C-alpha beads as a LAMMPS data file, in Angstrom:
LAMMPS data file: protein, C-alpha beads

299 atoms
298 bonds

1 atom types
1 bond types

-500.0 500.0 xlo xhi
-500.0 500.0 ylo yhi
-500.0 500.0 zlo zhi

Masses

1 110.0

Atoms # bond

1 1 1 -476.454 -302.354 -447.238
2 1 1 -474.364 -299.387 -448.346
3 1 1 -471.819 -301.606 -450.089
4 1 1 -474.530 -303.721 -451.681
5 1 1 -476.159 -300.676 -453.281
6 1 1 -472.793 -299.259 -454.299
7 1 1 -471.667 -302.508 -455.919
8 1 1 -474.750 -302.682 -458.158
9 1 1 -472.576 -300.599 -460.481
10 1 1 -470.124 -303.477 -460.975
11 1 1 -472.386 -305.874 -462.940
12 1 1 -473.742 -302.861 -464.857
13 1 1 -470.233 -301.876 -465.947
14 1 1 -469.333 -305.525 -466.610
15 1 1 -472.358 -305.783 -468.915
16 1 1 -471.376 -302.583 -470.721
17 1 1 -467.856 -303.946 -471.197
18 1 1 -469.138 -307.301 -472.486
19 1 1 -471.490 -305.504 -474.879
20 1 1 -469.413 -302.517 -476.030
21 1 1 -465.752 -303.579 -475.985
22 1 1 -466.021 -305.727 -479.157
23 1 1 -467.832 -302.854 -480.940
24 1 1 -466.977 -299.327 -482.072
25 1 1 -470.227 -297.279 -481.956
26 1 1 -469.970 -294.127 -484.098
27 1 1 -466.349 -294.987 -484.824
28 1 1 -465.293 -294.761 -481.154
29 1 1 -463.751 -297.851 -479.539
30 1 1 -466.124 -299.641 -477.179
31 1 1 -463.847 -299.406 -474.141
32 1 1 -463.869 -295.612 -474.484
33 1 1 -467.673 -295.648 -474.309
34 1 1 -467.488 -297.656 -471.071
35 1 1 -465.167 -295.074 -469.507
36 1 1 -467.262 -292.133 -470.736
37 1 1 -470.487 -293.635 -469.352
38 1 1 -468.853 -294.130 -465.964
39 1 1 -467.520 -290.565 -465.958
40 1 1 -470.936 -289.149 -466.858
41 1 1 -472.670 -291.188 -464.138
42 1 1 -470.228 -289.917 -461.512
43 1 1 -471.622 -286.409 -461.921
44 1 1 -474.744 -287.575 -460.068
45 1 1 -472.632 -287.391 -456.905
46 1 1 -472.616 -283.606 -457.166
47 1 1 -476.375 -283.669 -456.767
48 1 1 -476.555 -286.407 -454.113
49 1 1 -474.046 -284.683 -451.831
50 1 1 -476.484 -281.790 -451.381
51 1 1 -478.802 -284.141 -449.469
52 1 1 -476.190 -285.788 -447.227
53 1 1 -476.458 -284.757 -443.545
54 1 1 -473.337 -284.125 -441.514
55 1 1 -472.494 -286.471 -438.641
56 1 1 -474.380 -285.276 -435.516
57 1 1 -471.620 -286.706 -433.327
58 1 1 -468.967 -284.720 -435.169
59 1 1 -471.054 -281.538 -434.971
60 1 1 -471.615 -282.003 -431.232
61 1 1 -467.916 -282.601 -430.600
62 1 1 -467.205 -279.283 -432.340
63 1 1 -469.751 -277.339 -430.325
64 1 1 -472.330 -277.081 -433.104
65 1 1 -475.091 -278.529 -430.945
66 1 1 -478.072 -276.863 -432.588
67 1 1 -477.104 -278.288 -435.990
68 1 1 -476.558 -281.725 -434.462
69 1 1 -479.958 -281.681 -432.742
70 1 1 -481.667 -280.489 -435.908
71 1 1 -480.221 -283.391 -437.892
72 1 1 -481.130 -285.869 -435.144
73 1 1 -484.697 -284.593 -435.112
74 1 1 -484.929 -284.990 -438.884
75 1 1 -483.532 -288.534 -438.747
76 1 1 -485.852 -289.513 -435.904
77 1 1 -488.876 -288.175 -437.736
78 1 1 -487.898 -290.063 -440.899
79 1 1 -487.538 -293.327 -438.958
80 1 1 -490.740 -292.911 -436.982
81 1 1 -488.855 -292.420 -433.735
82 1 1 -489.675 -288.778 -433.119
83 1 1 -490.154 -288.001 -429.452
84 1 1 -488.152 -290.988 -428.213
85 1 1 -485.217 -288.777 -427.236
86 1 1 -485.351 -286.918 -423.906
87 1 1 -486.354 -283.282 -424.244
88 1 1 -483.115 -282.245 -422.565
89 1 1 -480.383 -283.783 -424.653
90 1 1 -476.961 -284.423 -423.104
91 1 1 -475.610 -282.337 -425.980
92 1 1 -477.470 -279.324 -424.523
93 1 1 -476.167 -279.883 -421.005
94 1 1 -472.495 -279.488 -421.767
95 1 1 -470.162 -279.232 -424.684
96 1 1 -467.358 -281.711 -424.411
97 1 1 -464.067 -280.048 -425.200
98 1 1 -462.417 -281.169 -428.397
99 1 1 -458.668 -281.605 -428.292
100 1 1 -456.933 -280.315 -431.374
101 1 1 -455.025 -283.264 -432.842
102 1 1 -452.445 -282.501 -435.493
103 1 1 -451.393 -284.766 -438.332
104 1 1 -448.089 -285.431 -436.547
105 1 1 -449.989 -286.720 -433.491
106 1 1 -451.177 -289.693 -435.551
107 1 1 -447.610 -290.982 -435.422
108 1 1 -447.431 -290.826 -431.628
109 1 1 -449.085 -292.941 -428.918
110 1 1 -451.891 -293.832 -428.484
111 1 1 -452.616 -293.677 -432.228
112 1 1 -449.287 -294.833 -433.697
113 1 1 -449.855 -298.579 -433.332
114 1 1 -453.308 -298.391 -434.926
115 1 1 -452.085 -296.207 -437.783
116 1 1 -449.191 -298.559 -438.564
117 1 1 -451.444 -301.629 -438.304
118 1 1 -454.002 -300.270 -440.749
119 1 1 -451.392 -298.881 -443.121
120 1 1 -449.891 -302.363 -443.429
121 1 1 -453.374 -303.860 -443.704
122 1 1 -454.416 -301.528 -446.517
123 1 1 -451.199 -302.048 -448.442
124 1 1 -451.822 -305.802 -448.441
125 1 1 -455.607 -306.055 -448.766
126 1 1 -455.569 -304.146 -452.065
127 1 1 -453.602 -306.991 -453.643
128 1 1 -456.339 -309.435 -452.700
129 1 1 -459.208 -307.247 -453.835
130 1 1 -457.851 -305.602 -456.963
131 1 1 -455.476 -308.413 -457.843
132 1 1 -458.546 -310.440 -458.765
133 1 1 -461.291 -307.858 -459.371
134 1 1 -459.346 -305.843 -461.945
135 1 1 -457.887 -308.873 -463.663
136 1 1 -460.790 -311.313 -464.014
137 1 1 -461.052 -311.080 -467.855
138 1 1 -457.265 -311.295 -468.289
139 1 1 -456.956 -314.231 -465.899
140 1 1 -459.706 -316.053 -467.792
141 1 1 -457.967 -315.365 -471.118
142 1 1 -454.794 -316.766 -469.591
143 1 1 -456.792 -319.910 -468.801
144 1 1 -457.512 -320.304 -472.527
145 1 1 -460.897 -318.548 -472.737
146 1 1 -461.334 -316.041 -475.568
147 1 1 -461.860 -312.338 -474.854
148 1 1 -465.594 -312.243 -475.596
149 1 1 -466.286 -315.275 -473.416
150 1 1 -464.068 -313.953 -470.641
151 1 1 -466.076 -310.711 -470.566
152 1 1 -469.291 -312.737 -470.457
153 1 1 -467.993 -314.825 -467.546
154 1 1 -466.795 -311.656 -465.792
155 1 1 -470.316 -310.265 -466.124
156 1 1 -471.720 -313.365 -464.394
157 1 1 -469.108 -313.201 -461.626
158 1 1 -469.882 -309.497 -461.121
159 1 1 -473.346 -310.314 -459.754
160 1 1 -471.643 -311.434 -456.543
161 1 1 -470.641 -307.832 -455.825
162 1 1 -474.070 -306.514 -454.743
163 1 1 -475.429 -309.859 -453.515
164 1 1 -472.618 -310.856 -451.135
165 1 1 -472.700 -307.721 -448.912
166 1 1 -476.501 -308.000 -448.771
167 1 1 -476.190 -311.559 -447.457
168 1 1 -473.386 -310.513 -445.114
169 1 1 -475.663 -307.934 -443.485
170 1 1 -477.318 -310.871 -441.689
171 1 1 -474.172 -311.451 -439.583
172 1 1 -472.245 -308.194 -440.001
173 1 1 -472.742 -307.008 -436.410
174 1 1 -472.771 -310.405 -434.714
175 1 1 -469.014 -310.971 -434.818
176 1 1 -465.891 -308.900 -434.273
177 1 1 -464.820 -307.135 -437.462
178 1 1 -461.263 -308.452 -437.326
179 1 1 -462.411 -312.076 -437.341
180 1 1 -464.756 -311.451 -440.264
181 1 1 -461.828 -309.883 -442.142
182 1 1 -459.474 -312.727 -441.215
183 1 1 -462.025 -315.385 -442.191
184 1 1 -462.712 -313.695 -445.515
185 1 1 -458.983 -313.547 -446.267
186 1 1 -458.522 -317.240 -445.513
187 1 1 -461.393 -317.999 -447.902
188 1 1 -459.798 -315.729 -450.539
189 1 1 -456.647 -317.823 -450.307
190 1 1 -458.570 -321.109 -450.663
191 1 1 -460.783 -320.042 -453.568
192 1 1 -457.923 -318.159 -455.215
193 1 1 -455.655 -321.195 -455.344
194 1 1 -458.586 -323.309 -456.553
195 1 1 -459.243 -320.777 -459.331
196 1 1 -455.594 -321.016 -460.364
197 1 1 -455.820 -324.806 -460.773
198 1 1 -459.255 -325.157 -462.398
199 1 1 -459.883 -325.124 -466.144
200 1 1 -463.581 -326.025 -466.496
201 1 1 -465.524 -322.794 -467.282
202 1 1 -468.445 -323.616 -464.952
203 1 1 -466.103 -324.299 -462.048
204 1 1 -464.111 -321.163 -462.796
205 1 1 -467.302 -319.096 -462.648
206 1 1 -468.399 -320.682 -459.356
207 1 1 -464.951 -320.153 -457.880
208 1 1 -464.876 -316.581 -459.188
209 1 1 -468.257 -315.851 -457.589
210 1 1 -467.106 -317.238 -454.224
211 1 1 -463.816 -315.356 -454.428
212 1 1 -465.644 -312.129 -455.224
213 1 1 -468.076 -312.721 -452.356
214 1 1 -465.155 -313.082 -449.948
215 1 1 -463.521 -309.924 -451.312
216 1 1 -466.679 -307.873 -450.799
217 1 1 -467.138 -309.326 -447.311
218 1 1 -463.625 -308.232 -446.417
219 1 1 -464.336 -304.837 -447.997
220 1 1 -467.480 -303.960 -446.042
221 1 1 -465.935 -305.182 -442.785
222 1 1 -462.711 -303.227 -442.977
223 1 1 -464.369 -300.019 -444.163
224 1 1 -466.402 -300.034 -440.965
225 1 1 -463.537 -301.328 -438.836
226 1 1 -460.904 -298.761 -439.795
227 1 1 -463.230 -295.909 -438.827
228 1 1 -464.520 -297.450 -435.581
229 1 1 -461.046 -297.839 -434.093
230 1 1 -460.314 -294.108 -434.199
231 1 1 -462.060 -291.533 -431.955
232 1 1 -464.275 -288.867 -433.504
233 1 1 -461.785 -286.033 -433.252
234 1 1 -459.291 -287.794 -435.561
235 1 1 -461.522 -290.304 -437.345
236 1 1 -461.625 -288.670 -440.773
237 1 1 -457.948 -287.741 -440.800
238 1 1 -456.725 -291.101 -439.520
239 1 1 -458.951 -293.279 -441.697
240 1 1 -458.075 -291.110 -444.702
241 1 1 -454.366 -291.567 -444.008
242 1 1 -454.463 -295.341 -443.642
243 1 1 -456.840 -295.790 -446.577
244 1 1 -454.461 -293.833 -448.788
245 1 1 -452.138 -296.824 -448.470
246 1 1 -454.806 -298.881 -450.231
247 1 1 -454.839 -296.399 -453.119
248 1 1 -451.048 -296.454 -453.258
249 1 1 -451.088 -300.234 -453.314
250 1 1 -453.785 -300.270 -456.003
251 1 1 -451.609 -297.989 -458.128
252 1 1 -448.637 -300.338 -458.144
253 1 1 -450.397 -303.681 -457.715
254 1 1 -451.458 -303.619 -461.372
255 1 1 -447.830 -303.545 -462.503
256 1 1 -446.836 -306.207 -459.978
257 1 1 -449.751 -308.483 -460.919
258 1 1 -448.895 -308.030 -464.614
259 1 1 -445.303 -309.053 -463.913
260 1 1 -446.380 -312.078 -461.883
261 1 1 -448.826 -313.099 -464.607
262 1 1 -446.056 -312.959 -467.184
263 1 1 -443.513 -314.809 -465.077
264 1 1 -445.651 -317.223 -463.092
265 1 1 -449.014 -317.363 -464.854
266 1 1 -452.307 -317.436 -462.972
267 1 1 -450.733 -319.534 -460.199
268 1 1 -448.082 -316.873 -459.685
269 1 1 -450.744 -314.169 -459.368
270 1 1 -452.622 -316.081 -456.707
271 1 1 -449.364 -316.897 -454.957
272 1 1 -448.853 -313.149 -454.619
273 1 1 -452.425 -312.676 -453.386
274 1 1 -451.971 -315.529 -450.895
275 1 1 -448.860 -313.918 -449.414
276 1 1 -450.676 -310.577 -449.042
277 1 1 -453.730 -312.185 -447.450
278 1 1 -451.588 -314.131 -444.977
279 1 1 -450.097 -310.858 -443.767
280 1 1 -453.616 -309.478 -443.310
281 1 1 -454.756 -312.544 -441.354
282 1 1 -451.730 -312.421 -439.050
283 1 1 -452.065 -308.658 -438.512
284 1 1 -455.767 -308.865 -437.682
285 1 1 -455.491 -311.954 -435.492
286 1 1 -452.541 -310.706 -433.432
287 1 1 -452.939 -306.940 -433.336
288 1 1 -456.487 -306.021 -434.362
289 1 1 -458.447 -304.451 -431.476
290 1 1 -461.971 -305.561 -430.602
291 1 1 -464.624 -302.914 -431.300
292 1 1 -467.960 -304.692 -430.945
293 1 1 -470.097 -303.140 -428.220
294 1 1 -467.609 -300.365 -427.420
295 1 1 -468.307 -296.619 -427.617
296 1 1 -467.064 -295.000 -430.832
297 1 1 -464.749 -292.707 -428.895
298 1 1 -463.054 -295.479 -426.902
299 1 1 -459.322 -295.471 -427.618

Bonds

1 1 1 2
2 1 2 3
3 1 3 4
4 1 4 5
5 1 5 6
6 1 6 7
7 1 7 8
8 1 8 9
9 1 9 10
10 1 10 11
11 1 11 12
12 1 12 13
13 1 13 14
14 1 14 15
15 1 15 16
16 1 16 17
17 1 17 18
18 1 18 19
19 1 19 20
20 1 20 21
21 1 21 22
22 1 22 23
23 1 23 24
24 1 24 25
25 1 25 26
26 1 26 27
27 1 27 28
28 1 28 29
29 1 29 30
30 1 30 31
31 1 31 32
32 1 32 33
33 1 33 34
34 1 34 35
35 1 35 36
36 1 36 37
37 1 37 38
38 1 38 39
39 1 39 40
40 1 40 41
41 1 41 42
42 1 42 43
43 1 43 44
44 1 44 45
45 1 45 46
46 1 46 47
47 1 47 48
48 1 48 49
49 1 49 50
50 1 50 51
51 1 51 52
52 1 52 53
53 1 53 54
54 1 54 55
55 1 55 56
56 1 56 57
57 1 57 58
58 1 58 59
59 1 59 60
60 1 60 61
61 1 61 62
62 1 62 63
63 1 63 64
64 1 64 65
65 1 65 66
66 1 66 67
67 1 67 68
68 1 68 69
69 1 69 70
70 1 70 71
71 1 71 72
72 1 72 73
73 1 73 74
74 1 74 75
75 1 75 76
76 1 76 77
77 1 77 78
78 1 78 79
79 1 79 80
80 1 80 81
81 1 81 82
82 1 82 83
83 1 83 84
84 1 84 85
85 1 85 86
86 1 86 87
87 1 87 88
88 1 88 89
89 1 89 90
90 1 90 91
91 1 91 92
92 1 92 93
93 1 93 94
94 1 94 95
95 1 95 96
96 1 96 97
97 1 97 98
98 1 98 99
99 1 99 100
100 1 100 101
101 1 101 102
102 1 102 103
103 1 103 104
104 1 104 105
105 1 105 106
106 1 106 107
107 1 107 108
108 1 108 109
109 1 109 110
110 1 110 111
111 1 111 112
112 1 112 113
113 1 113 114
114 1 114 115
115 1 115 116
116 1 116 117
117 1 117 118
118 1 118 119
119 1 119 120
120 1 120 121
121 1 121 122
122 1 122 123
123 1 123 124
124 1 124 125
125 1 125 126
126 1 126 127
127 1 127 128
128 1 128 129
129 1 129 130
130 1 130 131
131 1 131 132
132 1 132 133
133 1 133 134
134 1 134 135
135 1 135 136
136 1 136 137
137 1 137 138
138 1 138 139
139 1 139 140
140 1 140 141
141 1 141 142
142 1 142 143
143 1 143 144
144 1 144 145
145 1 145 146
146 1 146 147
147 1 147 148
148 1 148 149
149 1 149 150
150 1 150 151
151 1 151 152
152 1 152 153
153 1 153 154
154 1 154 155
155 1 155 156
156 1 156 157
157 1 157 158
158 1 158 159
159 1 159 160
160 1 160 161
161 1 161 162
162 1 162 163
163 1 163 164
164 1 164 165
165 1 165 166
166 1 166 167
167 1 167 168
168 1 168 169
169 1 169 170
170 1 170 171
171 1 171 172
172 1 172 173
173 1 173 174
174 1 174 175
175 1 175 176
176 1 176 177
177 1 177 178
178 1 178 179
179 1 179 180
180 1 180 181
181 1 181 182
182 1 182 183
183 1 183 184
184 1 184 185
185 1 185 186
186 1 186 187
187 1 187 188
188 1 188 189
189 1 189 190
190 1 190 191
191 1 191 192
192 1 192 193
193 1 193 194
194 1 194 195
195 1 195 196
196 1 196 197
197 1 197 198
198 1 198 199
199 1 199 200
200 1 200 201
201 1 201 202
202 1 202 203
203 1 203 204
204 1 204 205
205 1 205 206
206 1 206 207
207 1 207 208
208 1 208 209
209 1 209 210
210 1 210 211
211 1 211 212
212 1 212 213
213 1 213 214
214 1 214 215
215 1 215 216
216 1 216 217
217 1 217 218
218 1 218 219
219 1 219 220
220 1 220 221
221 1 221 222
222 1 222 223
223 1 223 224
224 1 224 225
225 1 225 226
226 1 226 227
227 1 227 228
228 1 228 229
229 1 229 230
230 1 230 231
231 1 231 232
232 1 232 233
233 1 233 234
234 1 234 235
235 1 235 236
236 1 236 237
237 1 237 238
238 1 238 239
239 1 239 240
240 1 240 241
241 1 241 242
242 1 242 243
243 1 243 244
244 1 244 245
245 1 245 246
246 1 246 247
247 1 247 248
248 1 248 249
249 1 249 250
250 1 250 251
251 1 251 252
252 1 252 253
253 1 253 254
254 1 254 255
255 1 255 256
256 1 256 257
257 1 257 258
258 1 258 259
259 1 259 260
260 1 260 261
261 1 261 262
262 1 262 263
263 1 263 264
264 1 264 265
265 1 265 266
266 1 266 267
267 1 267 268
268 1 268 269
269 1 269 270
270 1 270 271
271 1 271 272
272 1 272 273
273 1 273 274
274 1 274 275
275 1 275 276
276 1 276 277
277 1 277 278
278 1 278 279
279 1 279 280
280 1 280 281
281 1 281 282
282 1 282 283
283 1 283 284
284 1 284 285
285 1 285 286
286 1 286 287
287 1 287 288
288 1 288 289
289 1 289 290
290 1 290 291
291 1 291 292
292 1 292 293
293 1 293 294
294 1 294 295
295 1 295 296
296 1 296 297
297 1 297 298
298 1 298 299
């Protein structure tokens, strides 16, 4: 649900690009307007953050029980569940000691294997997600479709971004995260190679929608997965570290995709994406831990 709401922005921005890029309102290039609108909208976050509650579990683990209980009471009242919790909360009975874990400890057992696994995963998954998402208009132009039409088709494909995670919420917690990720990556490979071979606009759009749906399915699953595998005391630090590999990959993947597009065309791009997704599938299938039904703090 979170990803679905978040991704509503994608078709909005795709529409702005389709509409504004060919124009120059008030003498300013259309693409600059798209960037400025996005920058202005991001300022809303500064207001929204004021209403975000802290994690009660994190507060309790750090001995801030009264704050944790206050937030829980507020959440229960909002959901109509007030009074369902025992009057004497376990958080009041005892404060569980919190071990101070340093950054260096992430590279020692028992965390090392998980950190390495998700660093490799994030380096590779970014090629699958951004290798297509950021390059849809260019890939369509490479297929012989003019710029205006490619932006229009990208706008249509973009509707899969909010819809796919909404549909995925029906099975999101019924299967292990790693198998959802692996299945989505296999589908990315299939639809990606099909996209590379197709030329009919209608088929390209359908394939682009399915490819985008698989990308967003992988996205929601791994965002949950890479936080669930780490205990509370290191969750933010560890997930931040491994996710930084995704940002690093996204930084350089654009240059690598551009090179592959020049040297190998659309097929070369999806060959690169296929190789990255195969690494993800193998990593998840062989080394990904199961998390479904386990306590968040299980190591």
